[in-house]
C-alpha positions in Angstrom: 0.0 0.0 0.0 1.2 3.5 -0.8 2.7 5.2 2.3 1.4 8.7 1.6 1.3 9.9 5.2 4.9 8.8 5.8 6.0 11.6 3.4 3.5 14.2 4.8 6.2 16.8 5.6 7.6 16.6 2.1 4.2 17.4 0.7 3.6 20.2 3.2 7.1 21.6 2.3 6.2 21.5 -1.4 3.1 23.6 -0.7 5.1 26.1 1.2 7.6 26.4 -1.7 4.6 27.2 -4.0 2.9 29.6 -1.6 5.7 31.6 0.0 7.0 33.3 -3.2 3.4 34.3 -4.2 2.8 35.7 -0.7 5.9 37.8 -0.8 4.6 39.3 -4.1 1.2 39.5 -2.5 2.6 41.6 0.3 3.4 44.3 -2.3 -0.3 44.4 -3.2 -2.6 42.8 -5.7 -3.8 45.1 -8.5 -7.6 45.3 -8.0 -9.9 45.7 -11.0 -12.6 48.3 -11.3 -15.1 45.8 -9.7 -13.4 46.6 -6.4 -11.8 50.0 -6.8 -14.3 51.7 -9.1 -13.5 52.8 -12.6 -14.3 52.0 -16.2 -13.4 49.2 -18.6 -13.6 49.8 -22.3 -13.2 47.1 -24.9 -13.2 48.3 -28.6 -12.4 46.9 -32.0 -10.7 48.9 -34.7 -12.3 48.3 -38.1 -9.0 49.0 -39.9 -7.7 45.7 -38.5 -4.7 47.3 -36.8 -4.7 48.2 -33.1 -2.8 51.2 -32.0 0.1 51.1 -29.6 -1.0 51.1 -25.9 1.2 54.2 -25.2 -0.8 56.1 -27.9 -4.1 55.1 -26.4 -2.9 56.1 -22.9 -1.8 59.5 -24.2 -5.2 60.0 -25.8 -6.9 59.2 -22.4 -4.5 61.7 -20.8 -5.5 64.5 -23.2 -9.1 64.2 -21.8 -7.9 64.3 -18.2 -8.4 60.6 -17.5 -5.8 59.0 -15.2 -4.7 55.5 -14.1 -5.1 54.0 -17.5 -3.9 50.5 -18.4 -4.2 49.2 -22.0 -3.9 45.7 -23.4 -4.1 44.7 -27.0 -5.0 41.4 -28.7 -4.3 39.9 -32.1 -7.7 40.8 -33.5 -7.3 44.6 -33.4 -9.0 44.9 -30.1 -7.9 46.8 -27.0 -8.9 46.6 -23.3 -8.5 49.8 -21.5 -9.0 50.2 -17.7 -9.1 53.7 -16.3 -10.6 55.9 -13.6 -14.4 56.4 -13.8 -15.7 57.6 -17.2 -19.1 59.3 -17.5 -21.1 59.0 -20.7 -19.9 62.4 -22.0 -16.3 61.5 -21.5 -16.7 58.1 -23.1 -18.3 59.6 -26.2 -15.6 62.2 -26.5 -13.0 59.4 -26.1 -14.5 57.3 -28.9 -14.7 60.3 -31.2 -11.1 61.2 -30.4 -9.9 57.6 -31.1 -11.7 57.5 -34.5 -10.2 60.8 -35.5 -6.7 60.1 -34.1 -6.4 56.6 -35.7 -8.5 57.3 -38.8 -10.8 54.3 -38.5 -14.3 53.4 -37.3 -14.5 51.8 -33.8 -17.0 49.2 -32.5 -17.6 49.2 -28.8 -17.6 45.6 -27.6 -17.9 46.3 -23.9 -18.2 49.2 -21.5 -18.5 48.7 -17.8 -18.3 51.4 -15.1 -18.3 50.9 -11.3 -18.4 53.8 -8.9 -15.9 53.9 -6.0 -18.6 53.4 -3.4 -19.9 50.3 -5.1 -16.4 49.0 -5.4 -15.7 49.3 -1.7 -19.0 47.5 -1.0 -18.1 44.7 -3.3 -14.8 44.3 -1.6 -16.4 44.1 1.9 -19.0 41.6 0.7 -16.3 39.4 -0.9 -14.4 39.1 2.3 -17.6 38.4 4.2 -18.6 35.7 1.7 -15.3 33.9 2.3 -15.5 34.2 6.1 -19.1 32.9 6.1 -18.1 30.0 3.9 -15.3 29.0 6.2 -17.6 29.1 9.3 -20.3 27.2 7.5 -17.8 24.5 6.6 -16.6 24.0 10.2 -20.2 23.9 11.5 -21.4 21.4 8.9 -18.5 19.0 9.1 -18.6 19.1 12.9 -22.3 18.3 12.8 -22.0 15.6 10.1 -19.1 13.9 12.0 -20.6 14.2 15.4 -20.8 10.5 15.8 -17.0 10.1 16.0 -14.4 11.3 18.5 -13.0 14.8 18.0 -15.3 15.7 15.2 -14.3 19.4 15.5 -10.9 18.5 14.3 -12.2 17.4 10.9 -13.9 20.8 10.3 -10.8 22.7 11.4 -8.5 20.6 9.2 -10.8 21.1 6.3 -10.5 24.9 6.8 -6.7 24.6 7.1 -6.6 22.8 3.7 -9.1 25.3 2.3 -6.9 28.2 3.4 -4.1 26.3 1.6 -6.1 26.4 -1.6 -7.0 30.1 -1.2 -3.3 30.9 -0.7 -2.4 29.0 -3.8 -5.0 30.9 -5.8 -3.8 34.2 -4.4 -0.2 33.4 -5.1 -1.1 32.5 -8.7 -3.0 35.8 -8.9 0.1 37.7 -7.7 2.4 35.9 -10.1 -0.1 36.5 -12.9 -0.3 40.2 -12.1 3.5 40.5 -12.1 4.1 38.6 -15.4 0.9 39.0 -17.4 -0.9 42.1 -16.0 -3.7 40.2 -14.3 -6.1 42.1 -12.1 -8.4 40.9 -9.2 -11.9 41.3 -10.6 -15.3 39.7 -10.1 -14.3 36.7 -12.3 -11.3 36.1 -10.0 -13.6 36.2 -7.0 -16.0 33.8 -8.7 -13.2 31.4 -9.4 -11.9 31.6 -5.8 -15.4 30.8 -4.4 -15.7 27.9 -6.9 -12.3 26.6 -5.7 -13.5 26.8 -2.1 -16.6 24.8 -2.9 -14.8 22.0 -4.8 -12.1 22.0 -2.2 -14.5 21.4 0.7 -16.4 18.7 -1.3 -13.3 16.6 -1.9 -12.2 16.9 1.7 -15.6 15.7 2.9 -15.3 12.6 0.7 -11.9 11.8 2.2 -13.0 12.5 5.8 -16.2 10.4 5.3 -14.1 7.4 4.2 -12.0 7.9 7.4 -15.1 7.9 9.4 -16.4 4.7 7.8 -13.1 2.9 8.3 -12.9 4.1 11.9 -15.8 1.7 12.7 -14.4 -1.2 10.6 -10.7 -1.1 11.5 -10.8 -0.1 15.1 -7.6 -1.8 16.1 -5.5 -0.1 13.4 -3.3 2.8 14.4 -4.8 6.1 13.4 -2.1 7.0 10.9 -2.5 3.6 9.2 -6.2 4.0 9.1 -6.0 7.4 7.5 -3.4 6.3 5.0 -5.6 3.4 4.0 -8.6 5.7 3.6 -6.6 8.1 1.4 -5.6 5.3 -0.9 -9.2 4.1 -1.2 -10.3 7.5 -2.3 -7.3 8.3 -4.5 -8.7 6.8 -7.7 -12.1 8.6 -7.2 -10.4 11.9 -6.7 -8.2 11.5 -9.8 -11.1 10.3 -12.0 -13.6 13.0 -10.9 -11.3 16.0 -10.7 -8.3 15.6 -12.9 -9.7 13.4 -15.6 -12.9 15.4 -16.3 -13.0 18.9 -14.9 -9.3 19.6 -15.4 -9.2 18.6 -19.1 -12.2 20.8 -19.8 -10.6 23.8 -18.0 -7.3 23.2 -19.9 -9.2 23.3 -23.2 -10.9 26.5 -22.1 -7.7 28.1 -21.0 -6.0 27.3 -24.4 -8.8 28.0 -26.8 -11.4 30.0 -24.8 -10.2 33.5 -25.7 -8.3 36.2 -23.7 -11.3 37.3 -21.7 -11.8 33.9 -20.1 -8.2 32.7 -20.0 -7.4 34.1 -16.5 -10.6 32.7 -15.1 -9.9 29.2 -16.6 -6.3 29.2 -15.5 -7.2 30.1 -11.9 -9.9 27.4 -11.8 -7.5 24.9 -13.4 -4.8 25.4 -10.7 -7.3 26.0 -7.9 -9.2 22.8 -8.4 -6.0 20.8 -8.8 -4.9 22.3 -5.5 -8.2 21.3 -3.9 -7.6 17.7 -4.9 -4.0 17.9 -3.8 -4.8 19.4 -0.4 -7.5 16.8 0.3 -5.0 14.1 0.1 -1.7 15.7 1.1 -2.7 18.5 3.5 -6.1 17.9 5.1 -5.7 14.2 6.1 -2.1 14.6 7.2 -3.2 17.6 9.4 -5.5 15.1 11.2 -2.7 12.8 11.9 -0.4 15.6 13.1 -3.1 16.8 15.4 -3.9 13.3 16.7 -0.3 12.5 17.4 0.4 16.1 18.6 3.6 16.1 16.6 4.2 19.8 17.0 5.5 19.1 20.5 8.6 17.5 18.9 9.2 19.9 16.0 11.7 22.0 17.8 13.3 19.5 20.0 16.9 18.5 19.2 17.2 15.1 17.8 19.4 12.5 19.5 21.0 9.5 18.0 20.0 6.1 19.1 23.1 5.6 21.2 22.6 8.9 23.1 19.0 7.9 23.7 20.0 4.6 25.0 
């Protein structure tokens, strides 16, 4: 049988290697989209088939007194421009100025504006949604596992693993912001909440198998029991998560277009992290708690002869 729990600190260390660099970049600050800060997003297509340089578009915005402008271009003569809040008059003036400056007709594909007050409200509600989800998970798992000893531990370990998945997603967002100009928007929040939901679902499956085996293999040591339960659910986790959802998200990330690419990549990595943490973080946390291994983490190790 696979000895997954025997290598639990290797898996935990691997997670830290993935999380810590992202958290260092996260400390600098994630770039928030207009959904949270307020502002305007304008997506336009140039009928000439040639998109202007981002610097030229930013300069055009500046001539109208619009600040904090970020422009991205795609291969189909389309630009995405994020800026401070634009009213209808300024937007009309901007479109007219673009058509005159670049000598082409322009088609508006998308225009969204969010006021600063609404952006602050969305930010507060996003944090509340994550907090409420965490509390609900603890309460549900504690209630569902009330028939076994230390049922509260299962809920708390599920939250620890869920926090692991959230940190992975945030680290990915920080790296994406640094290398690809990603921003934290409503789609990012949607992907994050979806990752939380899938993460909790997979952990409940693993924990439920541990609960079932607790009544069958009562004489087994707890670590052996948990390792056996993980191995039993391993194939199910791979088949349902990696072999179905992940392949669909990979196709969406590769061929779904630039507007959905960030969302698909976050879900792709986040759901993989959810499956990983169910096996290599949540269940090992139960064993560490059961054996209270933290009491020996900082003790100096002695050789067998010295111990004798």
